[in-house]
Backbone as JSON, one array per atom type, in Angstrom:
{
  "sequence": "XXXXXXXXXXXXXXXXXXXXXXXXXXXXXXXXXXXXXXXXXXXXXXXXXXXXXXXXXXXXXXXXX",
  "N": [[0.89, -1.18, -0.04], [0.6, 2.23, -0.89], [1.48, 5.11, 0.79], [1.86, 8.49, 2.12], [4.23, 9.91, 4.32], [5.03, 12.56, 6.17], [5.37, 13.95, 3.95], [7.11, 12.24, 2.32], [7.12, 9.59, 0.14], [5.95, 6.41, 0.84], [5.91, 2.85, 1.21], [3.93, 0.41, 2.44], [4.28, -2.91, 3.85], [1.97, -4.33, 3.87], [-1.57, -3.96, 4.01], [-2.74, -2.11, 6.72], [-2.92, -1.03, 10.07], [-2.65, 2.35, 11.71], [-0.72, 2.18, 13.67], [1.03, 0.18, 12.96], [2.08, 1.34, 10.66], [3.52, 3.49, 11.58], [5.34, 2.16, 13.18], [6.79, 0.73, 11.07], [7.78, 2.94, 9.81], [9.55, 3.84, 11.72], [9.04, 5.85, 13.58], [9.86, 8.38, 15.89], [9.42, 9.05, 19.34], [8.67, 12.03, 21.17], [5.5, 12.57, 19.53], [2.76, 13.93, 17.77], [0.05, 12.73, 15.66], [-1.38, 13.0, 12.47], [-3.85, 12.17, 10.1], [-4.48, 12.63, 6.77], [-4.98, 15.35, 7.42], [-6.43, 15.25, 9.75], [-6.35, 15.1, 13.17], [-5.36, 12.2, 15.06], [-5.94, 10.6, 17.92], [-3.59, 9.02, 20.04], [-4.47, 6.92, 21.42], [-6.23, 5.77, 19.6], [-4.79, 4.81, 17.46], [-4.16, 2.04, 17.1], [-6.58, 0.98, 16.14], [-7.19, 2.49, 13.97], [-7.73, 2.16, 10.6], [-5.62, 2.3, 7.69], [-5.81, 3.69, 4.34], [-5.21, 3.27, 0.91], [-3.1, 5.77, -0.4], [-3.29, 7.43, 1.7], [-2.27, 10.31, 3.67], [0.14, 10.94, 6.04], [1.01, 12.86, 8.85], [3.57, 13.54, 11.01], [3.92, 15.31, 13.99], [6.14, 17.0, 15.89], [6.84, 18.26, 19.15], [8.0, 21.6, 19.54], [10.64, 23.21, 21.15], [11.3, 26.19, 22.69], [12.94, 29.44, 23.21]],
  "CA": [[0.07, 0.03, -0.07], [1.3, 3.45, -0.91], [0.99, 6.29, 1.52], [2.78, 9.57, 2.31], [4.55, 10.16, 5.61], [5.71, 13.76, 6.35], [5.9, 14.32, 2.52], [7.8, 11.22, 1.7], [6.31, 8.45, -0.38], [6.34, 5.24, 1.62], [5.09, 1.73, 0.84], [3.8, -0.47, 3.57], [4.3, -4.33, 3.37], [0.58, -4.87, 3.64], [-2.56, -3.03, 4.51], [-2.64, -2.28, 8.13], [-3.38, 0.22, 11.01], [-1.73, 3.43, 11.81], [0.46, 1.85, 14.64], [1.9, -0.52, 12.11], [2.9, 2.24, 9.65], [4.39, 4.27, 12.45], [6.43, 1.25, 13.53], [7.64, 0.56, 9.87], [8.51, 4.21, 9.44], [10.57, 4.07, 12.8], [8.72, 7.13, 14.08], [10.47, 8.61, 17.16], [8.68, 9.75, 20.28], [7.28, 12.28, 21.21], [4.91, 13.1, 18.33], [1.41, 13.82, 17.43], [-0.19, 12.23, 14.34], [-2.59, 13.4, 11.81], [-4.08, 11.48, 8.88], [-5.26, 13.55, 5.9], [-5.25, 16.59, 8.07], [-7.22, 15.01, 10.94], [-5.62, 14.53, 14.31], [-5.78, 10.93, 15.55], [-5.45, 10.29, 19.23], [-2.65, 7.89, 20.1], [-5.36, 5.74, 21.86], [-6.92, 5.16, 18.54], [-3.85, 4.37, 16.46], [-4.29, 0.55, 16.91], [-7.83, 0.57, 15.44], [-7.38, 3.34, 12.78], [-7.18, 1.52, 9.36], [-5.22, 3.14, 6.54], [-6.17, 3.43, 3.04], [-4.24, 3.6, -0.22], [-2.89, 7.12, -0.71], [-3.42, 8.36, 2.92], [-1.14, 11.19, 3.91], [0.3, 10.98, 7.5], [1.92, 13.87, 9.24], [4.09, 13.45, 12.44], [4.22, 16.53, 14.43], [6.96, 16.92, 17.13], [6.84, 19.38, 19.89], [9.26, 22.37, 19.38], [10.98, 23.92, 22.47], [11.96, 27.4, 22.23], [13.22, 30.25, 24.51]],
  "C": [[0.91, 1.21, -0.03], [0.7, 4.53, -0.06], [2.1, 7.33, 1.59], [3.06, 9.81, 3.79], [5.39, 11.51, 5.68], [6.3, 14.08, 4.83], [6.68, 13.44, 1.71], [6.95, 10.13, 1.34], [6.9, 7.17, 0.37], [5.44, 4.08, 1.22], [5.17, 0.86, 2.0], [3.78, -1.99, 2.95], [2.91, -4.82, 3.12], [-0.29, -3.76, 4.26], [-2.67, -3.19, 5.98], [-3.2, -1.06, 8.81], [-2.32, 1.1, 11.12], [-0.47, 3.11, 12.71], [1.43, 1.12, 13.76], [2.69, 0.31, 11.15], [3.84, 3.09, 10.46], [5.62, 3.48, 12.84], [7.42, 1.06, 12.29], [8.46, 1.78, 9.47], [9.61, 4.61, 10.53], [10.28, 5.53, 13.4], [9.4, 7.27, 15.59], [9.64, 9.44, 18.04], [9.34, 11.05, 20.75], [6.73, 12.89, 19.87], [3.39, 12.99, 18.53], [1.14, 13.37, 15.98], [-1.49, 12.66, 13.8], [-2.64, 12.65, 10.44], [-4.99, 12.31, 7.95], [-5.79, 14.75, 6.56], [-6.02, 16.42, 9.31], [-6.43, 14.48, 12.06], [-6.23, 13.21, 14.84], [-5.19, 10.7, 16.87], [-4.65, 9.07, 19.34], [-3.41, 6.61, 20.57], [-6.07, 5.11, 20.75], [-6.11, 4.7, 17.22], [-3.94, 2.89, 16.01], [-5.48, 0.24, 16.08], [-8.01, 1.49, 14.08], [-6.67, 2.59, 11.61], [-6.84, 2.51, 8.31], [-5.72, 2.62, 5.26], [-5.21, 3.85, 2.07], [-4.23, 5.1, -0.38], [-3.08, 8.06, 0.43], [-2.24, 9.2, 3.01], [-1.17, 11.3, 5.51], [1.29, 12.08, 7.78], [2.26, 13.63, 10.66], [4.49, 14.75, 12.82], [4.96, 16.5, 15.75], [6.8, 18.25, 17.73], [8.21, 20.23, 19.64], [9.46, 23.2, 20.63], [11.67, 25.19, 22.0], [12.25, 28.25, 23.47], [13.18, 31.78, 24.15]]
}
């Protein structure tokens, strides 16, 4: 399945849930996640099924001073 993660094209080994995609992408904590512009709570990542062409954005907190 072809998806986009942070603007990069990515191919998953098979159709799966959001947690599997984040694991294959080796996402590093901490981050928030949005699929097709919609925030997905981390508690729902295991049950959120991805579709061909979905766009995932990982948003990391920024510290400043």
